C-alpha positions as CSV (number, residue, x, y, z in Angstrom):
1,M,76.2,-11.5,23.3
2,K,75.2,-15.1,22.5
3,K,72.1,-14.8,24.7
4,T,71.1,-11.7,22.8
5,K,71.4,-13.4,19.4
6,H,69.4,-16.4,20.6
7,S,66.5,-14.1,21.8
8,L,66.5,-12.2,18.5
9,T,66.3,-15.4,16.5
10,L,63.3,-16.6,18.6
11,F,61.6,-13.3,18.1
12,I,62.0,-13.4,14.3
13,A,60.8,-17.0,14.2
14,G,57.7,-16.3,16.2
15,Y,56.9,-13.2,14.1
16,L,57.2,-15.2,10.8
17,T,55.1,-18.1,12.2
18,A,52.3,-15.7,13.3
19,F,52.4,-13.9,9.9
20,F,52.0,-17.1,7.9
21,C,49.2,-18.3,10.2
22,I,47.3,-15.1,9.7
23,Q,47.8,-15.4,5.9
24,G,46.5,-19.0,5.9
25,F,43.4,-18.0,8.0
26,A,42.6,-15.2,5.6
27,Q,42.9,-17.5,2.6
28,A,40.6,-20.0,4.3
29,S,38.1,-17.4,5.2
30,K,37.6,-16.4,1.5
31,H,35.9,-19.7,0.9
32,S,33.8,-20.0,4.0
33,D,31.5,-17.6,5.9
34,H,30.6,-20.1,8.6
35,P,32.7,-22.1,11.1
36,Q,31.3,-25.3,9.8
37,E,32.5,-24.7,6.2
38,K,36.3,-25.4,6.1
39,N,38.7,-25.5,3.2
40,N,39.8,-29.0,2.1
41,E,42.9,-29.5,0.0
42,K,42.4,-33.2,-0.6
43,G,39.6,-32.7,-3.2
44,R,36.7,-33.9,-1.0
45,I,33.3,-32.5,-1.8
46,I,32.5,-30.0,0.8
47,L,29.8,-27.3,1.4
48,S,30.5,-23.7,0.4
49,R,28.3,-20.6,0.6
50,R,28.0,-20.7,-3.2
51,A,26.1,-24.1,-3.2
52,E,22.6,-23.7,-4.5
53,A,19.7,-24.7,-2.3
54,P,17.3,-27.4,-3.6
55,K,13.9,-26.3,-4.8
56,D,12.2,-27.5,-1.6
57,P,14.7,-27.3,1.3
58,T,12.1,-28.8,3.6
59,K,12.7,-32.2,1.9
60,L,15.9,-34.0,2.9
61,N,18.2,-35.3,0.1
62,C,21.6,-36.4,1.5
63,R,23.1,-36.6,-2.1
64,H,22.5,-32.9,-2.7
65,P,25.7,-30.8,-2.2
66,W,23.6,-28.3,0.0
67,F,23.3,-31.0,2.7
68,Q,27.0,-32.0,2.8
69,S,29.6,-30.7,5.2
70,P,32.9,-32.0,6.8
71,N,31.8,-30.7,10.2
72,S,30.6,-33.0,13.0
73,A,27.0,-33.7,13.7
74,R,27.3,-32.2,17.1
75,S,28.5,-28.9,15.7
76,L,25.8,-28.9,13.1
77,L,23.1,-29.5,15.7
78,S,24.4,-26.7,17.8
79,W,24.3,-24.2,14.9
80,G,20.9,-25.5,13.9
81,K,19.4,-24.9,17.3
82,T,20.8,-21.4,17.3
83,Y,19.0,-20.5,14.1
84,K,15.9,-22.4,15.2
85,N,15.5,-20.2,18.3
86,K,15.6,-17.1,16.1
87,V,12.9,-18.6,13.9
88,Q,10.7,-19.3,16.9
89,E,11.2,-15.9,18.5
90,H,10.5,-13.9,15.4
91,D,7.5,-11.5,15.9
92,A,8.3,-8.4,13.7
93,P,5.3,-7.7,11.4
94,H,5.8,-7.7,7.6
95,S,9.1,-9.5,7.9
96,Y,9.9,-13.2,7.7
97,P,12.9,-15.3,9.0
98,I,13.7,-16.8,5.6
99,H,17.5,-16.6,6.1
100,E,17.3,-18.1,9.5
101,C,15.1,-20.9,8.2
102,M,17.5,-21.8,5.4
103,K,20.4,-21.9,7.8
104,S,18.6,-24.0,10.3
105,L,17.3,-26.5,7.6
106,R,20.8,-26.7,6.2
107,N,22.5,-27.5,9.5
108,F,19.8,-30.0,10.8
109,G,19.6,-31.7,7.4
110,T,23.3,-32.2,7.1
111,A,23.4,-33.5,10.7
112,A,20.5,-35.9,10.0
113,C,22.5,-37.3,7.0
114,K,25.4,-38.1,9.4
115,D,23.4,-39.1,12.4
116,P,19.8,-40.4,11.9
117,S,18.9,-39.5,15.4
118,A,18.8,-35.8,14.3
119,M,15.9,-36.5,11.9
120,G,13.4,-35.4,14.5
121,E,15.0,-31.9,14.7
122,F,14.9,-31.6,10.9
123,K,11.2,-32.5,10.7
124,T,10.4,-30.0,13.4
125,I,12.2,-27.1,11.7
126,A,10.9,-28.2,8.3
127,R,7.3,-27.9,9.6
128,L,8.0,-24.4,11.1
129,C,9.8,-23.1,8.0
130,R,7.1,-24.4,5.6
131,A,4.6,-22.3,7.5
132,W,6.9,-19.2,7.2
133,F,7.4,-19.8,3.5
134,N,3.7,-19.9,2.9
135,R,3.1,-16.7,4.9
136,A,5.8,-15.0,2.9
137,K,4.2,-16.1,-0.4
138,T,0.8,-14.9,0.8
139,Y,2.3,-11.5,1.7
140,E,4.0,-11.1,-1.7
141,R,0.9,-12.0,-3.6
142,A,-1.3,-9.5,-1.7
143,K,1.3,-6.8,-2.1
144,A,1.7,-7.4,-5.8
145,A,-2.1,-7.2,-6.3
146,G,-2.4,-4.1,-4.2
147,K,-4.7,-5.7,-1.7
148,P,-4.7,-5.6,2.1
149,I,-2.4,-8.1,3.8
150,P,-4.6,-11.0,5.0
151,P,-4.2,-12.5,8.6
152,S,-2.9,-15.7,7.1
153,A,0.3,-13.9,6.3
154,Y,1.0,-13.4,10.0
155,S,2.2,-15.8,12.7
156,P,0.3,-15.9,16.0
157,K,3.0,-13.7,17.7
158,Q,3.0,-11.3,14.7
159,A,-0.8,-11.1,14.8
160,K,-0.9,-10.3,18.5
161,K,1.7,-7.6,18.1
162,H,-0.1,-6.2,15.1
163,V,-3.4,-6.0,16.9
164,K,-1.8,-4.0,19.7
165,S,-0.3,-1.6,17.1
166,R,-3.7,-1.1,15.4
167,L,-5.5,-0.4,18.7
168,R,-2.8,2.1,19.7
169,W,-3.2,4.0,16.3
170,A,-7.0,3.8,16.6
171,K,-6.9,5.6,20.0
172,T,-4.5,8.2,18.6
173,Y,-6.9,9.0,15.7
174,E,-9.9,8.9,18.0
175,R,-8.4,11.6,20.3
176,Q,-8.2,13.9,17.3
177,G,-12.0,14.1,16.9
178,M,-14.4,13.2,14.1
179,K,-12.0,14.5,11.4
180,T,-9.9,11.3,11.7
181,A,-12.8,9.0,12.7
182,N,-12.6,7.2,9.3
183,K,-9.0,6.3,9.9
184,A,-9.7,5.2,13.5
185,M,-12.5,2.9,12.2
186,K,-10.1,1.4,9.7
187,M,-7.6,0.6,12.5
188,Y,-10.4,-1.0,14.6
189,E,-11.7,-3.0,11.6
190,E,-8.2,-4.3,10.9
191,A,-7.7,-5.3,14.5
192,L,-11.1,-7.2,14.4
193,S,-10.0,-9.0,11.3
194,F,-7.2,-10.5,13.3
195,D,-9.0,-11.0,16.6
196,P,-12.8,-10.9,16.2
197,N,-13.4,-11.3,19.9
198,N,-11.4,-8.3,20.9
199,R,-13.8,-6.2,23.1
200,Q,-11.8,-3.0,23.0
201,A,-11.8,-2.9,19.2
202,A,-15.5,-3.9,19.0
203,A,-16.6,-1.2,21.4
204,G,-14.5,1.5,19.8
205,Y,-15.7,0.6,16.3
206,D,-19.4,0.5,17.2
207,K,-19.1,4.0,18.9
208,L,-17.4,5.6,15.9
209,Y,-19.6,3.8,13.3
210,A,-22.8,5.1,15.0
211,A,-21.5,8.7,15.2
212,Y,-20.1,8.7,11.6
213,Y,-23.1,7.3,9.8
214,G,-25.8,8.6,12.0
215,V,-27.3,5.3,13.1
216,G,-28.1,3.9,16.6
217,P,-25.7,1.7,18.6
218,E,-27.8,-1.4,18.0
219,V,-27.7,-0.9,14.3
220,A,-23.9,-0.4,14.5
221,R,-23.5,-3.6,16.5
222,K,-25.8,-5.6,14.2
223,N,-24.0,-4.5,11.1
224,R,-20.6,-5.4,12.6
225,T,-21.6,-8.8,13.9
226,E,-23.3,-9.7,10.6
227,S,-20.3,-8.5,8.6
228,N,-22.6,-6.0,6.9
229,L,-20.9,-2.7,7.4
230,E,-22.3,-1.1,4.2
231,G,-25.9,-1.3,5.5
232,R,-29.1,-2.9,4.4
233,L,-28.7,-2.2,0.7
234,A,-25.7,-4.5,0.5
235,R,-28.1,-7.5,1.2
236,W,-30.7,-6.4,-1.3
237,P,-31.1,-8.1,-4.7
238,R,-29.0,-6.3,-7.4
239,H,-31.9,-5.4,-9.7
240,K,-33.7,-3.8,-6.7
241,V,-30.6,-1.8,-5.7
242,Y,-30.2,-0.5,-9.3
243,S,-33.9,0.5,-9.4
244,L,-33.4,2.4,-6.1
245,A,-30.3,4.1,-7.5
246,I,-32.3,5.3,-10.6
247,D,-35.2,6.6,-8.4
248,E,-32.6,8.5,-6.3
249,L,-31.3,10.2,-9.5
250,L,-34.8,11.2,-10.4
251,G,-35.4,12.7,-6.9
252,K,-38.3,10.5,-6.0
253,H,-37.4,9.8,-2.4
254,H,-37.3,13.3,-1.0
255,K,-39.8,16.1,-0.3
256,V,-39.6,19.7,1.1
257,E,-42.4,21.1,3.2
258,G,-41.7,24.8,3.6
259,T,-38.0,24.7,4.6
260,T,-38.2,21.3,6.2
261,P,-36.9,18.4,4.2
262,K,-38.2,14.9,4.5
263,L,-35.5,12.5,3.2
264,G,-36.5,9.0,2.1
265,L,-33.0,7.5,2.5
266,N,-30.6,7.8,5.4
267,Y,-26.9,8.8,5.1
268,L,-25.6,5.2,5.1
269,D,-27.9,4.3,2.2
270,V,-26.7,7.2,0.1
271,H,-23.1,6.5,1.0
272,Y,-23.6,3.0,-0.4
273,L,-25.2,4.1,-3.6
274,V,-22.5,6.7,-4.3
275,T,-19.5,4.5,-3.5
276,R,-20.8,1.1,-4.7
277,I,-23.1,1.9,-7.6
278,Y,-22.5,5.4,-9.1
279,E,-18.7,5.7,-8.9
280,P,-17.9,2.2,-10.3
281,V,-20.3,2.7,-13.2
282,I,-18.9,6.2,-13.9
283,N,-15.3,4.9,-13.9
284,A,-16.2,2.0,-16.2
285,N,-17.7,4.3,-18.8
286,I,-15.5,7.3,-18.2
287,D,-15.1,8.2,-22.0
288,E,-18.9,8.6,-22.5
289,F,-19.1,10.8,-19.4
290,R,-16.0,12.8,-20.3
291,F,-17.7,13.8,-23.6
292,L,-20.8,15.0,-21.8
293,K,-18.7,16.8,-19.1
294,C,-16.7,18.5,-21.9
295,S,-20.0,19.7,-23.4
296,S,-21.1,21.0,-19.9
297,V,-17.7,22.8,-19.5
298,L,-18.0,24.5,-22.9
299,S,-21.6,25.6,-22.0
300,K,-20.4,27.2,-18.8
301,K,-17.6,29.0,-20.6
302,R,-20.3,30.4,-23.0
303,K,-18.9,28.5,-26.0
304,D,-20.4,26.2,-28.6
305,F,-21.2,22.9,-26.8
306,R,-22.7,21.0,-29.7
307,D,-21.2,17.6,-30.7
308,P,-18.7,18.8,-33.4
309,A,-17.3,21.5,-31.2
310,T,-17.1,19.1,-28.2
311,K,-15.1,16.5,-30.3
312,K,-12.7,19.2,-31.5
313,E,-12.1,20.4,-27.9
314,L,-11.6,16.9,-26.6
315,A,-8.9,16.3,-29.1
316,D,-6.9,19.2,-27.7
317,S,-5.0,17.8,-24.7
318,R,-4.3,21.3,-23.3
319,G,-7.7,22.8,-23.9
320,L,-10.7,23.3,-21.7
321,C,-11.5,19.6,-21.9
322,S,-8.2,18.1,-20.8
323,K,-8.2,15.0,-18.7
324,G,-7.8,17.0,-15.5
325,A,-10.7,19.3,-16.3
326,T,-13.1,16.5,-17.3
327,K,-12.9,14.4,-14.1
328,V,-16.5,13.3,-13.4
329,R,-17.8,13.0,-9.9
330,P,-21.3,12.0,-8.8
331,K,-22.1,15.5,-7.7
332,E,-21.6,16.8,-11.3
333,I,-24.0,14.1,-12.5
334,L,-26.8,15.6,-10.4
335,R,-26.2,19.1,-11.8
336,D,-26.3,18.1,-15.5
337,N,-29.4,16.6,-17.0
338,R,-27.7,14.8,-19.9
339,M,-25.1,13.2,-17.7
340,R,-27.8,12.2,-15.3
341,M,-29.7,10.5,-18.1
342,K,-26.6,8.7,-19.3
343,L,-26.0,7.2,-15.9
344,I,-29.7,6.2,-15.8
345,Q,-29.3,4.6,-19.2
346,I,-26.5,2.4,-18.0
347,L,-28.1,1.5,-14.7
348,S,-31.4,0.6,-16.3
349,K,-29.7,-2.4,-18.1
350,K,-29.4,-4.2,-14.8
351,T,-33.0,-3.8,-13.7
352,K,-35.9,-6.2,-14.2
353,N,-37.6,-4.2,-17.0
354,P,-34.8,-2.2,-18.7
355,K,-36.9,-0.7,-21.5
356,E,-39.8,0.4,-19.4
357,T,-37.5,1.8,-16.7
358,L,-35.5,3.8,-19.2
359,E,-38.5,5.2,-21.0
360,E,-40.2,6.3,-17.7
361,A,-37.0,7.9,-16.5
362,G,-36.5,9.7,-19.9
363,R,-39.9,11.3,-19.7
364,I,-39.3,12.4,-16.1
365,V,-35.9,13.9,-16.8
366,A,-37.2,15.7,-19.9
367,N,-39.9,17.3,-17.9
368,Q,-37.4,18.3,-15.2
369,V,-35.3,20.4,-17.7
370,G,-35.6,24.0,-16.7
371,A,-37.6,23.2,-13.5
372,E,-36.9,24.9,-10.2
373,Q,-34.6,22.9,-8.0
374,T,-34.5,22.8,-4.2
375,K,-31.3,21.4,-2.7
376,V,-31.6,18.9,0.1
377,C,-28.6,17.4,2.1
378,W,-28.0,15.1,5.0
379,L,-25.3,17.0,7.0
380,Y,-25.6,20.4,8.6
381,E,-22.2,22.1,8.3
382,N,-22.1,25.0,10.6
383,P,-21.1,25.0,13.5
384,Y,-18.2,22.6,12.9
385,P,-17.9,19.6,13.0
386,E,-21.0,18.9,10.9
387,K,-23.8,16.9,12.3
388,H,-26.6,14.6,11.0
389,Q,-29.4,17.1,10.4
390,P,-31.2,17.3,7.1
391,T,-31.4,20.8,5.6
392,A,-32.9,22.2,2.5
393,G,-33.3,25.5,0.5
394,K,-31.1,28.2,-0.9
395,N,-29.7,29.2,2.5
396,A,-29.2,25.6,3.9
397,K,-25.9,25.0,5.7
398,C,-25.1,22.0,3.6
399,N,-21.8,20.2,4.1
400,A,-19.5,20.3,1.1
401,W,-19.2,17.2,-1.1
402,G,-16.1,15.1,-0.5
403,S,-13.2,15.7,1.9
404,D,-11.7,18.7,0.1
405,S,-12.8,21.2,2.8
406,M,-10.5,21.6,5.7
407,H,-13.4,21.4,8.2
408,N,-15.2,18.3,6.7
409,T,-15.1,15.1,8.7
410,R,-17.1,13.0,6.3
411,P,-18.4,13.3,2.7
412,G,-21.5,15.5,2.4
413,Y,-24.1,14.2,-0.1
414,Y,-27.0,16.2,-1.6
415,N,-29.7,15.9,-4.1
416,F,-32.5,18.1,-5.6
417,V,-36.2,18.2,-5.3
418,Y,-37.8,19.3,-8.6
419,A,-40.9,21.5,-8.9
420,L,-43.4,21.1,-11.7
421,H,-42.5,22.9,-14.9
422,P,-45.0,23.2,-17.7
423,I,-43.5,22.4,-21.1
424,K,-45.1,25.5,-22.6
425,K,-42.7,27.6,-20.5
426,K,-39.6,25.9,-21.8
427,T,-37.2,27.9,-24.0
428,K,-35.6,26.8,-27.2
429,L,-32.4,25.5,-25.6
430,Q,-34.4,23.7,-22.9
431,I,-36.5,22.1,-25.6
432,W,-33.4,21.1,-27.5
433,E,-31.9,19.5,-24.3
434,A,-35.2,17.7,-23.5
435,R,-35.5,16.2,-26.9
436,R,-31.8,15.0,-26.7
437,I,-32.7,13.3,-23.4
438,L,-35.8,11.6,-25.0
439,A,-33.5,10.4,-27.8
440,M,-31.1,8.9,-25.2
441,A,-34.1,7.0,-23.8
442,G,-35.2,5.7,-27.2
443,L,-38.3,7.9,-27.3
444,E,-37.8,9.6,-30.7
445,G,-41.3,10.1,-32.2
446,D,-43.0,9.7,-28.8
447,P,-46.0,12.0,-28.2
448,L,-44.0,14.1,-25.8
449,D,-41.2,14.4,-28.4
450,K,-43.7,15.5,-31.0
451,K,-45.3,18.1,-28.7
452,L,-41.9,19.5,-27.9
453,A,-41.0,19.7,-31.6
454,K,-44.2,21.7,-32.2
455,L,-43.5,24.1,-29.3
456,H,-39.9,24.7,-30.5
457,R,-41.1,27.0,-33.2
458,R,-42.9,29.4,-30.9
459,A,-40.6,29.1,-27.8
460,P,-38.6,32.1,-26.7
461,E,-35.1,32.2,-28.2
462,Y,-33.5,35.2,-26.7
463,K,-33.5,37.4,-23.6
464,C,-31.8,40.8,-23.1
465,V,-29.5,41.7,-20.2
466,A,-28.2,45.1,-19.2
467,F,-24.7,45.2,-17.7
468,T,-23.3,48.1,-15.8
469,V,-19.7,48.6,-16.9
470,S,-17.0,51.2,-16.7
471,F,-14.6,52.6,-19.4
472,Q,-11.3,54.4,-19.1
473,R,-8.8,56.5,-21.1
474,E,-5.2,56.4,-19.8
475,R,-2.7,59.2,-20.0
476,K,0.1,58.7,-22.6
477,P,3.8,59.4,-21.6
478,K,4.1,62.1,-24.3
479,G,0.8,63.7,-23.5
480,G,-2.8,63.1,-24.5
481,F,-5.0,60.0,-23.7
482,T,-5.4,56.6,-25.2
483,R,-8.6,55.4,-27.0
484,I,-11.5,54.3,-24.9
485,R,-11.0,50.9,-23.3
486,F,-13.1,48.5,-21.2
487,R,-12.3,48.7,-17.5
488,G,-14.7,46.5,-15.5
489,V,-18.2,45.2,-15.0
490,G,-20.7,45.6,-12.2
491,G,-24.2,44.2,-11.8
492,N,-26.7,43.1,-14.4
493,K,-30.4,42.8,-14.8
494,E,-32.8,41.4,-17.3
495,I,-34.7,44.0,-19.4
496,S,-37.1,44.1,-22.3
497,C,-35.4,43.9,-25.7
498,R,-37.5,46.9,-26.8
499,R,-35.6,49.2,-24.4
500,I,-32.2,48.6,-26.1
501,K,-30.3,51.6,-27.4
502,R,-27.8,51.3,-30.2
503,N,-24.3,52.7,-29.6
504,R,-21.6,51.6,-32.1
505,Q,-18.7,53.1,-30.1
506,I,-19.5,51.0,-27.0
507,V,-20.1,47.8,-29.1
508,K,-16.6,48.2,-30.7
509,T,-15.0,48.9,-27.3
510,M,-16.2,45.7,-25.6
511,P,-13.6,42.8,-25.5
512,D,-14.0,39.9,-28.0
513,H,-15.1,37.3,-25.4
514,W,-18.3,39.3,-24.7
515,N,-19.5,38.0,-28.1
516,N,-19.7,34.2,-27.9
517,F,-22.1,31.3,-28.6
518,Y,-24.7,32.6,-26.1
519,D,-24.1,36.3,-26.0
520,T,-24.0,39.1,-28.5
521,V,-23.4,42.8,-27.6
522,I,-26.0,44.8,-29.6
523,G,-25.9,48.2,-27.9
524,G,-25.1,50.4,-25.0
525,A,-25.6,53.8,-23.4
526,W,-23.4,56.3,-21.5
527,K,-24.0,57.3,-18.0
528,G,-22.8,60.6,-16.6
529,S,-19.6,62.3,-17.9
530,W,-15.9,61.6,-17.8
531,Q,-14.4,61.8,-14.3
532,N,-10.7,62.7,-13.8
533,V,-8.6,60.4,-11.7
534,T,-5.5,62.3,-10.4
535,G,-2.2,60.8,-9.1
536,W,1.5,61.0,-9.4
537,Y,2.8,60.6,-12.9
538,R,6.4,60.4,-14.2
539,I,7.1,62.8,-17.0
540,R,10.2,64.1,-18.8
541,R,11.1,67.8,-18.6
542,R,14.3,69.5,-19.7
543,R,16.3,66.2,-20.2
544,R,15.3,64.7,-16.9
545,W,12.4,62.7,-15.3
546,I,10.2,64.4,-12.7
547,R,7.2,63.2,-10.8
548,R,4.1,65.4,-11.1
549,R,0.6,65.2,-9.8
550,T,-1.8,65.3,-12.7
551,T,-4.7,63.5,-14.3
552,I,-3.5,59.9,-14.9
553,R,-6.8,58.5,-16.4
554,K,-10.4,59.4,-17.2
555,V,-13.2,57.1,-16.2
556,R,-16.8,56.9,-17.3
557,E,-19.7,54.5,-16.5
558,G,-22.0,53.0,-19.1
559,V,-24.6,50.3,-19.8
560,V,-24.0,47.4,-22.2
561,F,-27.0,45.6,-23.7
562,V,-26.5,41.9,-24.5
563,R,-28.8,39.6,-26.3
564,R,-28.5,36.1,-24.8
565,K,-29.7,32.7,-26.1
566,I,-32.0,30.8,-23.8
């Protein structure tokens, strides 16, 4: 019995001792997250995880609380080497061992304060961590500015791993064909920025560059080694490049002999003009181009496109000239004479002779208003993928502009060759547009402007167009047919205005949008007789609905005569 009581007493004593030890360890662990940081009940200054680091932890200050600890120098050196190894082995791209650096600096610095022989270790880790801190700052600055991460933000190990990753992605994109050639070139270019002597990246980039821009392998290699990937125009004087850009807008560089185009600029030159000259200027003056684009949109919608109407439409955020509808691209500049003249007006300010250049361009564009246009382009679209083969004419298989087409592998650029157009053949609207262009060039009162003003009185103002349309009368549920309604439109042809027949019934039947700024319905004529269209119709008989095959509508063709402003 006595033996049993003694055993029970020992068991209870052991249990209580273990319980209080665990409680004490838990309380101590609340104030320390590291074996070197222990609780001290005697009031000594010790290091805790809440101690703030100095502004520059790579400089040792033994009086700072961050470099104080009750642990031995041997223990501190051991922990410092552990974190130092992690810093030296770090190679993950876009990440930096800041936490490991701070831990290692703290341990080595505290050890050096206790044992001066550890100062060498502190200086070594301070040099390593200072480099990592600078890389992290470079990365954050580039990321905040939205710029590519420079090679200086990578360590040698990170750079080596990053180059392997870029080459792997470049091969993946290259296997998918020319559709992803641009992405593959970017991967090769990034790899070369880290390792300029990488043969695999250089060979892959030269091959894709030559195929993408339609140049020879020697030109591709020369542009890469000279860091001139944008071509010869990137090395030209700025005033000369702007003069070339204006001549391209005027269509001076290209000719068409039969159906064979002779292009004065290659694809790489046009690519440089569009991406480095036209697009930046358009984006910098977007409000002026939006106004002209809105006027063009209203004209296409057969609405009043003059300045007061354009200002009113621009004020409506949900109208035809909303921000989404008035995005301006270089291809739209080529199609609209006033927008083309506005771009020339801005570019001419950076040439050697701004006034002379602008006046010459104004006369050329004014003469081109209403002239016949022949489209020329650099890429032949069909069969896919497109290839570098200049094409021209109405039936030319030109590649679409931009990368919005699912088959396009690169942007397709085009321009127009203008035929001679005598000013005596210009219509009133064409003369009005030509005089506006001359005013933009500062040529009000010029002999050409006076001649156009004189011709404006006798210039043709209207033309007449005949549209083949159809009308219908639908059956009513209670019997009978509705009034005559417009059903659809077919083809059209230009006719003499003397052949127009008046028909008030057809004029009233036409929808309101047929009468607009350009068009006015002035007559019509019936063709044939009313034709019955039969089908199943739901009618009510004797308090119930039944389906019956009967005439559901009557259809008749006609001709509508429209007078159109020209």
